NUPA-581260 format. One record per residue (C-alpha): residue in three letters; y, x, z. Coordinates in Angstrom, 1 decimal, always signed. Layout:
residues N
 kolgu     py     px     pz
   Ala      Y      X      Z
...
***
This chain:
residues 320
 kolgu     py     px     pz
   Unk +155.7  -26.6  -60.1
   Unk +157.8  -29.1  -58.3
   Unk +155.1  -29.5  -55.6
   Unk +155.0  -25.7  -55.2
   Unk +158.8  -25.5  -54.8
   Unk +158.6  -28.2  -52.2
   Unk +156.0  -26.3  -50.3
   Unk +158.0  -23.1  -50.6
   Unk +161.1  -24.9  -49.3
   Unk +159.2  -26.2  -46.3
   Unk +157.9  -22.7  -45.5
   Unk +161.4  -21.4  -45.7
   Unk +162.6  -24.1  -43.4
   Unk +159.8  -23.4  -41.0
   Unk +160.6  -19.6  -41.2
   Unk +164.1  -20.3  -40.2
   Unk +163.0  -22.0  -37.0
   Unk +160.9  -19.0  -35.9
   Unk +162.5  -16.9  -33.2
   Unk +163.9  -13.5  -34.3
   Unk +161.3  -11.8  -32.1
   Unk +158.4  -13.7  -33.6
   Unk +159.8  -13.1  -37.1
   Unk +160.0   -9.3  -36.5
   Unk +156.5   -9.3  -35.0
   Unk +155.2  -11.2  -38.0
   Unk +156.8   -8.8  -40.3
   Unk +155.4   -5.8  -38.4
   Unk +151.9   -7.3  -38.6
   Unk +152.2   -7.8  -42.3
   Unk +153.3   -4.2  -42.8
   Unk +150.3   -3.0  -40.7
   Unk +148.0   -5.1  -42.8
   Unk +149.5   -4.0  -46.1
   Unk +150.7   -7.5  -46.8
   Unk +154.5   -6.7  -47.0
   Unk +156.0   -6.9  -50.5
   Unk +158.8   -4.6  -49.8
   Unk +159.8   -2.3  -46.9
   Unk +163.3   -1.2  -46.6
   Unk +163.4   +2.6  -46.7
   Unk +165.3   +4.7  -44.2
   Unk +167.7   +7.4  -45.5
   Unk +166.1  +10.9  -45.8
   Unk +168.8  +12.4  -43.5
   Unk +167.9   +9.8  -40.9
   Unk +164.2  +10.6  -41.1
   Unk +165.1  +14.3  -40.8
   Unk +167.1  +13.6  -37.6
   Unk +164.2  +11.6  -36.2
   Unk +161.9  +14.6  -36.7
   Unk +164.3  +17.0  -35.0
   Unk +164.8  +14.7  -32.0
   Unk +161.0  +14.3  -31.7
   Unk +160.6  +18.1  -31.8
   Unk +163.4  +18.6  -29.2
   Unk +161.7  +16.0  -26.9
   Unk +158.4  +17.8  -27.2
   Unk +160.1  +21.1  -26.4
   Unk +161.7  +19.7  -23.3
   Unk +158.5  +18.1  -22.1
   Unk +156.5  +21.3  -22.6
   Unk +159.1  +23.6  -20.9
   Unk +159.7  +21.2  -18.0
   Unk +155.9  +20.9  -17.4
   Unk +155.9  +24.6  -16.5
   Unk +159.4  +25.4  -15.1
   Unk +159.3  +22.3  -12.8
   Unk +157.3  +24.6  -10.5
   Unk +160.6  +26.2   -9.5
   Unk +161.1  +23.0   -7.4
   Unk +157.9  +23.7   -5.5
   Unk +158.6  +26.3   -2.8
   Unk +155.0  +27.3   -2.5
   Unk +154.2  +27.8   -6.2
   Unk +153.1  +31.4   -5.5
   Unk +151.9  +31.0   -1.9
   Unk +148.3  +32.4   -1.6
   Unk +145.9  +29.5   -1.2
   Unk +143.3  +31.5   +0.7
   Unk +145.4  +32.5   +3.8
   Unk +145.6  +30.5   +7.0
   Unk +148.9  +30.7   +8.8
   Unk +149.5  +29.0  +12.1
   Unk +152.6  +27.1  +13.4
   Unk +153.4  +30.2  +15.4
   Unk +153.1  +32.5  +12.3
   Unk +155.7  +30.3  +10.6
   Unk +157.9  +29.8  +13.7
   Unk +160.4  +32.6  +13.3
   Unk +161.7  +34.9  +10.5
   Unk +160.3  +38.4  +10.3
   Unk +163.8  +39.8  +11.0
   Unk +164.0  +37.6  +14.2
   Unk +160.6  +38.9  +15.3
   Unk +161.5  +42.5  +14.7
   Unk +164.7  +42.0  +16.8
   Unk +162.6  +40.6  +19.6
   Unk +160.0  +43.3  +19.3
   Unk +162.6  +46.0  +19.5
   Unk +163.4  +44.9  +23.1
   Unk +159.8  +44.5  +24.2
   Unk +158.7  +47.1  +26.8
   Unk +155.0  +46.1  +27.0
   Unk +152.2  +44.9  +24.9
   Unk +152.5  +41.5  +26.6
   Unk +156.2  +41.2  +25.7
   Unk +155.4  +42.3  +22.1
   Unk +152.8  +39.6  +21.8
   Unk +155.3  +37.1  +23.3
   Unk +157.8  +38.1  +20.7
   Unk +155.3  +37.5  +17.9
   Unk +154.5  +34.1  +19.2
   Unk +158.0  +33.0  +20.2
   Unk +158.7  +29.3  +19.7
   Unk +160.6  +28.5  +16.5
   Unk +164.3  +28.6  +16.5
   Unk +164.7  +26.6  +13.3
   Unk +162.7  +25.0  +10.5
   Unk +159.3  +26.6   +9.6
   Unk +159.5  +29.7   +7.5
   Unk +159.1  +29.4   +3.7
   Unk +155.6  +29.5   +2.2
   Unk +156.2  +32.0   -0.6
   Unk +154.1  +34.9   -1.6
   Unk +156.7  +37.4   -0.5
   Unk +157.2  +35.7   +2.9
   Unk +153.5  +35.7   +3.4
   Unk +153.3  +39.4   +2.7
   Unk +156.1  +40.0   +5.1
   Unk +154.4  +38.1   +7.9
   Unk +151.1  +39.8   +7.3
   Unk +152.8  +43.2   +7.2
   Unk +154.6  +42.7  +10.5
   Unk +151.4  +41.4  +12.2
   Unk +149.5  +44.4  +10.9
   Unk +152.3  +46.7  +12.1
   Unk +152.0  +45.3  +15.6
   Unk +148.3  +45.5  +15.6
   Unk +148.6  +49.3  +14.9
   Unk +151.4  +49.7  +17.4
   Unk +149.4  +48.1  +20.2
   Unk +146.4  +50.5  +19.6
   Unk +148.5  +53.6  +19.2
   Unk +148.1  +55.7  +22.3
   Unk +149.4  +59.1  +21.2
   Unk +153.1  +60.2  +21.5
   Unk +155.5  +59.1  +18.8
   Unk +155.0  +56.1  +16.5
   Unk +152.3  +55.3  +14.1
   Unk +153.8  +56.1  +10.7
   Unk +151.8  +53.4   +8.9
   Unk +152.8  +50.8  +11.5
   Unk +156.5  +51.9  +11.1
   Unk +156.1  +51.7   +7.3
   Unk +154.5  +48.2   +7.4
   Unk +157.4  +46.9   +9.6
   Unk +160.0  +48.2   +7.2
   Unk +158.0  +46.8   +4.3
   Unk +157.8  +43.4   +6.0
   Unk +161.6  +43.3   +6.3
   Unk +162.0  +44.2   +2.7
   Unk +159.5  +41.6   +1.5
   Unk +161.3  +38.9   +3.5
   Unk +164.5  +39.8   +1.7
   Unk +162.7  +39.7   -1.7
   Unk +161.4  +36.2   -0.7
   Unk +164.9  +35.0   +0.2
   Unk +166.1  +36.3   -3.2
   Unk +163.3  +34.3   -4.9
   Unk +164.4  +31.2   -3.1
   Unk +167.9  +31.8   -4.2
   Unk +166.6  +32.1   -7.8
   Unk +164.7  +28.9   -7.5
   Unk +167.8  +27.0   -6.2
   Unk +169.8  +28.3   -9.2
   Unk +167.1  +27.3  -11.7
   Unk +166.9  +23.8  -10.2
   Unk +170.6  +23.2  -10.4
   Unk +171.5  +25.1  -13.6
   Unk +168.4  +24.6  -15.8
   Unk +166.0  +21.9  -14.6
   Unk +168.9  +19.4  -13.9
   Unk +170.3  +20.0  -17.3
   Unk +167.0  +19.7  -19.2
   Unk +166.0  +16.7  -17.3
   Unk +169.3  +15.0  -18.1
   Unk +168.8  +15.8  -21.8
   Unk +165.3  +14.4  -21.8
   Unk +165.8  +11.4  -19.6
   Unk +169.3  +10.4  -20.7
   Unk +170.4  +11.9  -24.1
   Unk +167.0  +11.8  -25.8
   Unk +166.3   +8.4  -24.2
   Unk +169.6   +7.0  -25.7
   Unk +168.4   +8.3  -29.1
   Unk +165.1   +6.6  -28.7
   Unk +166.8   +3.3  -27.9
   Unk +169.1   +3.7  -30.9
   Unk +166.0   +4.3  -33.1
   Unk +164.3   +1.2  -31.7
   Unk +167.4   -0.8  -32.6
   Unk +167.3   +0.5  -36.1
   Unk +163.6   -0.5  -36.4
   Unk +164.4   -3.9  -35.0
   Unk +167.2   -4.4  -37.5
   Unk +165.0   -3.2  -40.4
   Unk +162.2   -5.6  -39.5
   Unk +164.7   -8.4  -39.2
   Unk +166.1   -7.6  -42.6
   Unk +162.7   -7.4  -44.3
   Unk +161.6  -10.6  -42.5
   Unk +164.7  -12.4  -43.7
   Unk +164.1  -11.2  -47.3
   Unk +160.5  -12.3  -47.2
   Unk +161.3  -15.7  -45.8
   Unk +164.2  -16.6  -48.1
   Unk +162.2  -15.4  -51.1
   Unk +159.2  -17.4  -50.1
   Unk +156.9  -14.3  -49.6
   Unk +156.2  -14.9  -46.0
   Unk +152.5  -14.2  -46.5
   Unk +150.2  -13.5  -49.4
   Unk +147.5  -16.0  -49.7
   Unk +145.8  -14.1  -52.5
   Unk +146.8  -13.6  -56.1
   Unk +150.2  -12.7  -57.6
   Unk +153.3  -14.5  -56.6
   Unk +154.5  -17.1  -59.0
   Unk +156.6  -15.9  -61.8
   Unk +160.3  -15.8  -61.0
   Unk +159.7  -16.1  -57.3
   Unk +161.6  -12.9  -56.5
   Unk +164.4  -13.5  -58.9
   Unk +167.6  -12.8  -56.9
   Unk +169.5  -15.3  -59.1
   Unk +167.3  -18.1  -57.6
   Unk +168.5  -17.4  -54.1
   Unk +170.9  -19.9  -52.6
   Unk +174.4  -18.7  -51.4
   Unk +173.2  -19.4  -47.9
   Unk +170.1  -17.3  -48.3
   Unk +172.1  -14.5  -49.9
   Unk +174.6  -14.5  -47.1
   Unk +171.7  -14.3  -44.6
   Unk +170.3  -11.3  -46.3
   Unk +173.7   -9.6  -46.4
   Unk +174.3  -10.3  -42.8
   Unk +170.9   -8.7  -41.9
   Unk +171.7   -5.7  -44.2
   Unk +175.1   -5.2  -42.5
   Unk +173.4   -5.1  -39.1
   Unk +170.8   -2.7  -40.4
   Unk +173.5   -0.4  -41.7
   Unk +175.5   -0.6  -38.5
   Unk +172.5   +0.3  -36.3
   Unk +171.5   +3.1  -38.6
   Unk +174.9   +4.7  -38.5
   Unk +175.1   +4.4  -34.8
   Unk +171.6   +6.0  -34.4
   Unk +172.6   +8.8  -36.7
   Unk +175.6   +9.5  -34.5
   Unk +173.5   +9.5  -31.3
   Unk +170.8  +11.7  -32.8
   Unk +173.3  +14.2  -34.2
   Unk +174.8  +14.5  -30.7
   Unk +171.4  +15.2  -29.2
   Unk +170.3  +17.8  -31.7
   Unk +173.7  +19.5  -32.0
   Unk +174.6  +19.8  -28.3
   Unk +174.7  +23.4  -27.0
   Unk +173.7  +22.2  -23.5
   Unk +170.0  +23.1  -23.6
   Unk +170.7  +26.6  -24.8
   Unk +173.4  +27.0  -22.2
   Unk +170.9  +25.8  -19.6
   Unk +168.3  +28.3  -20.9
   Unk +170.9  +31.1  -20.5
   Unk +171.3  +30.0  -16.9
   Unk +167.6  +30.2  -16.3
   Unk +167.5  +33.7  -17.7
   Unk +170.5  +34.7  -15.6
   Unk +168.8  +33.4  -12.4
   Unk +165.6  +35.4  -13.2
   Unk +167.6  +38.5  -14.0
   Unk +169.5  +38.3  -10.7
   Unk +166.2  +37.9   -8.7
   Unk +164.5  +40.8  -10.4
   Unk +167.6  +42.9  -10.0
   Unk +167.8  +42.1   -6.3
   Unk +164.1  +42.7   -5.8
   Unk +164.5  +46.1   -7.6
   Unk +167.4  +47.1   -5.3
   Unk +165.5  +46.1   -2.2
   Unk +162.3  +48.0   -3.1
   Unk +164.3  +51.0   -4.4
   Unk +165.9  +51.3   -1.0
   Unk +162.6  +51.1   +0.7
   Unk +160.6  +53.5   -1.5
   Unk +162.2  +56.7   -0.3
   Unk +161.8  +55.6   +3.3
   Unk +158.1  +55.0   +2.8
   Unk +157.8  +58.3   +0.9
   Unk +159.5  +60.1   +3.7
   Unk +157.1  +58.7   +6.3
   Unk +154.2  +59.7   +4.1
   Unk +155.5  +63.2   +3.7
   Unk +156.1  +63.5   +7.4
   Unk +152.5  +62.3   +8.1
   Unk +151.1  +64.8   +5.6
   Unk +153.1  +67.6   +7.2
   Unk +152.1  +66.6  +10.7
   Unk +148.4  +66.4   +9.7
   Unk +148.6  +69.8   +8.0
   Unk +150.3  +71.3  +11.0
   Unk +147.6  +69.9  +13.3
   Unk +144.8  +71.4  +11.3
   Unk +146.5  +74.8  +11.1
   Unk +146.2  +75.1  +14.9
   Unk +142.5  +74.4  +14.9
***
């Protein structure tokens, strides 16, 4: 028995010389192998907070994986079209202004291919429709030889101008989403939730340290087979120094747990993600409202051109 106590004492002394990191690693390995005598349990409220933080993290990652497309200007740009540098050189409204002063097909073509006055035009679906509509309008105008204007060409030009305005509204929406939603959710994920993750790691570190200390001072550093000697876990056999070491580790564990609870509560209770989501919705509503207004203004104009063409066609046939 005396020999065993001497061996146990030497193990304890050796354990005290192990670095804290190695001690925690050793304890973690024992737990994974099922060799740990006791594992300090975390409070149920703490575990519940961990689950809520994990769920919130997953929500942010899933939503950002989709909505981050708002940072990509060309997220709806048709992949099958081939636009040239000249196509993207000027805005549709600029080209229409230049075309209005053209007096010949050559001048009209020059207006369409005028050198850029600013940065290349946006590659969005609506801007692409606008450019295609204007080019189509001009193709019809150039082949129109009768008196008056080609109604379809006129309608396409007006449609091009409207689509460009819708495209600009989409870009305004995207800018609002980036600043009012994406920025906030990225901050929550990369800052607030990251702080919570660090706090949880500190708790786990303190717990492993506590359990490693307990195992070491009680002489249960590792199970070599068979039951531990009787009385080996008796708290009364612990020296004052060993008891003090355990209490110090317990205090650190409690402190880290309380700090982590505070950090995690702040993460799960903050209204910021919901506020950001409301901003996302507001930006989308504003875009669709603007698009509706633009297209509603255009619809009666197109309808009027269509009615005029039908009437003209009917009149022409009546004289035949």
